[in-house]
C-alpha positions in Angstrom: -77.5 -10.7 29.1 -73.8 -9.7 29.2 -72.7 -6.5 27.5 -70.7 -6.8 24.3 -67.0 -5.8 24.6 -65.2 -3.4 22.4 -61.5 -3.8 22.3 -59.2 -2.7 19.5 -57.2 -4.9 17.2 -56.3 -3.1 14.0 -57.4 0.0 12.3 -58.7 0.2 8.7 -58.9 3.7 7.2 -61.0 5.2 4.5 -62.1 8.8 4.1 -64.2 11.1 2.0 -61.2 12.2 -0.1 -59.7 8.8 -0.7 -61.1 5.3 -1.4 -57.9 3.6 -0.4 -57.8 1.4 2.7 -54.7 1.0 4.9 -54.5 -1.6 7.7 -52.3 -0.7 10.6 -50.4 -3.4 12.6 -52.4 -5.6 14.9 -52.4 -4.4 18.5 -52.5 -6.6 21.7 -56.1 -7.0 23.0 -57.9 -8.5 25.9 -59.9 -11.7 25.3 -63.5 -11.1 24.2 -66.6 -12.7 25.7 -68.5 -15.1 23.4 -70.9 -13.4 21.0 -74.5 -14.6 21.0 -74.9 -13.8 17.3 -72.1 -16.2 16.5 -74.2 -19.1 17.8 -76.4 -21.2 15.4 -79.4 -20.6 17.6 -79.3 -16.9 16.8 -78.5 -17.3 13.1 -82.1 -17.7 12.2 -83.6 -15.3 9.6 -86.8 -13.3 9.7 -87.9 -14.6 6.3 -87.8 -18.1 4.8 -85.8 -19.2 1.8 -82.6 -17.6 0.5 -81.8 -14.3 -1.2 -80.3 -15.6 -4.4 -83.3 -14.6 -6.5 -82.7 -11.0 -5.3 -79.0 -11.2 -5.9 -78.8 -12.9 -9.3 -78.4 -10.6 -12.3 -81.6 -10.6 -14.4 -81.4 -11.4 -18.1 -80.9 -8.3 -20.4 -79.7 -6.1 -17.5 -76.2 -4.7 -17.8 -73.9 -6.0 -15.0 -72.9 -2.5 -14.0 -76.5 -1.3 -13.8 -77.2 -4.3 -11.6 -74.2 -3.7 -9.4 -75.2 -0.1 -9.1 -78.7 -1.2 -8.1 -77.4 -3.6 -5.5 -75.1 -1.0 -4.1 -77.9 1.6 -3.7 -80.4 -1.0 -2.4 -78.0 -2.5 0.2 -77.1 1.0 1.4 -80.8 1.8 1.7 -81.4 -1.4 3.7 -78.6 -0.9 6.2 -79.6 2.8 6.6 -83.2 1.6 7.4 -82.3 -1.2 9.8 -79.7 1.1 11.5 -82.2 3.8 12.3 -83.0 2.2 15.6 -79.6 3.0 17.0 -80.3 6.6 16.4 -83.5 6.5 18.5 -83.3 8.2 21.9 -82.7 6.0 24.9 -85.2 7.3 27.5 -82.8 6.2 30.3 -80.0 8.5 29.1 -81.7 11.0 26.9 -79.1 10.2 24.2 -79.3 8.1 21.0 -78.6 4.4 21.6 -75.4 4.8 19.7 -73.6 7.9 21.0 -70.1 9.2 21.5 -70.1 8.0 25.1 -71.3 4.5 24.6 -69.4 4.1 21.3 -66.4 6.3 21.4 -64.8 4.3 18.6 -66.1 2.8 15.4 -65.6 -0.7 16.6 -66.6 -4.2 15.7 -65.3 -6.4 18.5 -61.5 -6.3 18.3 -61.6 -4.3 15.1 -61.6 -0.5 15.0 -61.9 1.8 12.0 -60.6 5.3 11.6 -61.4 8.0 9.1 -59.0 9.8 6.7 -59.0 13.6 7.0 -58.4 16.0 4.2 -54.6 15.3 4.6 -55.3 11.6 4.4 -54.2 11.1 8.0 -56.2 8.5 10.0 -58.4 10.2 12.6 -60.2 8.2 15.4 -63.9 9.1 15.5 -66.9 7.9 17.4 -69.2 5.3 15.9 -72.1 7.8 15.2 -69.7 10.2 13.6 -68.1 7.5 11.5 -71.5 6.3 10.3 -72.5 9.9 9.5 -69.4 10.3 7.5 -70.1 7.1 5.6 -73.6 8.3 4.8 -72.4 11.6 3.6 -69.7 10.0 1.4 -72.1 7.4 0.0 -74.9 9.8 -0.7 -72.4 11.9 -2.6 -71.1 8.9 -4.5 -74.4 7.2 -5.5 -75.9 10.6 -6.5 -72.9 11.6 -8.6 -73.9 11.1 -12.3 -70.3 10.6 -13.2 -69.8 7.8 -10.7 -73.3 6.2 -11.0 -74.7 7.4 -14.3 -78.4 7.1 -15.0 -78.4 8.1 -18.7 -77.6 5.5 -21.4 -74.6 6.9 -23.4 -74.7 7.1 -27.1 -72.6 4.3 -28.8 -69.5 5.7 -30.4 -67.8 4.4 -33.4 -64.9 3.2 -31.2 -67.0 1.1 -28.9 -68.3 -2.4 -29.7 -71.4 -4.0 -28.4 -72.0 -4.1 -24.6 -69.1 -5.8 -23.0 -66.9 -5.1 -26.0 -63.4 -3.5 -25.9 -62.8 0.0 -26.9 -60.5 1.0 -29.8 -57.7 1.6 -27.3 -57.9 -2.0 -26.1 -59.0 -1.1 -22.5 -62.2 -2.4 -21.0 -63.8 -2.4 -17.6 -67.1 -3.3 -15.9 -69.8 -0.8 -17.1 -67.8 0.9 -19.8 -70.4 0.3 -22.5 -73.1 1.6 -20.1 -71.3 4.8 -19.4 -69.8 3.9 -16.0 -66.3 5.2 -15.2 -63.2 3.0 -15.0 -63.3 3.3 -11.2 -66.8 1.9 -10.9 -66.0 -1.6 -9.6 -63.6 -0.1 -7.2 -66.2 2.3 -6.0 -68.8 -0.5 -5.5 -66.3 -2.4 -3.4 -65.5 0.6 -1.3 -69.3 1.1 -0.7 -69.8 -2.5 0.2 -66.8 -2.4 2.6 -68.3 0.6 4.4 -71.8 -1.0 4.5 -70.2 -4.1 6.0 -68.5 -2.0 8.7 -71.9 -0.6 9.7 -73.4 -4.0 10.0 -70.4 -5.3 12.0 -70.8 -2.4 14.4 -74.6 -3.1 14.7 -73.9 -6.7 15.7 -70.9 -6.2 18.0 -72.1 -3.2 19.8 -75.9 -3.2 19.5 -77.1 -6.8 19.0 -78.3 -6.8 22.6 -79.5 -3.2 22.7 -81.6 -2.6 20.8 -82.0 -5.6 18.5 -82.5 -8.3 21.1 -84.9 -6.1 23.1 -86.9 -5.2 19.9 -87.5 -8.9 19.1 -91.1 -9.8 19.5 -92.4 -6.3 19.6 -95.0 -5.1 17.2 -93.1 -4.0 14.0 -89.9 -4.2 15.9 -86.7 -4.7 13.9 -85.2 -7.5 16.0 -82.2 -9.7 15.6 -83.9 -11.9 13.0 -84.6 -8.9 10.9 -81.0 -7.8 11.2 -79.9 -11.3 10.1 -82.2 -11.1 7.1 -80.7 -7.8 6.0 -77.1 -8.9 6.6 -77.5 -12.3 4.8 -78.9 -10.5 1.8 -75.9 -8.2 1.8 -73.5 -11.1 2.2 -75.1 -13.0 -0.6 -74.6 -10.2 -3.0 -71.1 -9.3 -1.7 -69.8 -12.8 -2.1 -71.6 -13.6 -5.4 -69.9 -10.7 -7.1 -66.7 -10.6 -5.2 -67.4 -7.1 -3.7 -65.9 -7.8 -0.2 -62.5 -9.2 0.5 -62.3 -12.1 3.0 -60.1 -10.1 5.3 -62.7 -7.3 5.5 -65.3 -9.9 6.5 -63.3 -11.2 9.5 -65.3 -9.4 12.2 -68.4 -11.4 11.2 -66.9 -14.5 9.7 -68.3 -17.0 12.3 -71.9 -16.0 11.4 -71.1 -16.0 7.7 -69.7 -19.5 8.0 -72.9 -20.7 9.7 -75.0 -19.3 6.9 -72.8 -20.9 4.2 -73.0 -24.2 6.0 -76.8 -24.2 6.3 -77.4 -22.8 2.8 -78.7 -19.4 3.8 -75.9 -18.2 1.7 -76.1 -20.4 -1.4 -73.1 -22.3 -2.6 -72.9 -20.3 -5.9 -72.8 -17.1 -3.9 -70.3 -18.4 -1.3 -68.0 -19.5 -4.1 -68.2 -16.1 -5.9 -69.7 -17.6 -9.0 -70.2 -14.2 -10.6 -67.0 -12.5 -9.3 -65.0 -11.0 -12.2 -61.7 -10.8 -10.3 -60.9 -11.6 -6.7 -61.5 -8.4 -4.5 -58.3 -6.7 -3.4 
């Protein structure tokens, strides 16, 4: 089984002090070897059916509450499936994903850098990047101002859920107490979750996911596919991930759209409020 290459193409930046994303110019790269996970043979899922029932907003549940749930749940899932790359490789004595094996946060030709406190892009290793994402996301989803858990009292200037305030401005989750930045925050979270998935596929599909397949309670590549297709269904259904951000995994996403693993309504963004920026 050939190793997966990691060459850089462009850099996308996001840091703990800024949710903005800046894309640098594309850099010349060497040709990559074909990816096994981009073949239909390896697009199979560990479960039957599709994930639309888990993605669709239930009746009588506020949209913002549902998006908050999906953000937290998909973060939990990627953190769980990603634990295997933190396990110690007995051949090296180091975690499977370490600063030597993954000196850059890469997904094939794509590399990602982190913004420091001055908002300057800083190259970091993959394990450091993932740790920074986890720290940032834990802070975000546990911040009651960003992801409130208490239902606010209805003020005289606010109409029924989904209504417009007296000043004429409205946003997703306003009536449920979510801040104006909520949808943007969800999209930033989904973009970071995607980057972790992209790194798991491009750098660790062979080791450890291929090797774990068939083992007792092993989280192999079909389990990884199940987690990622769930993520993609939610992200596309609600417009939480821009097409350009999905480029590192687009061939696999296209397979799932074609075979119905990602249902047509989700693929077409049936519940997207506005196109993701």
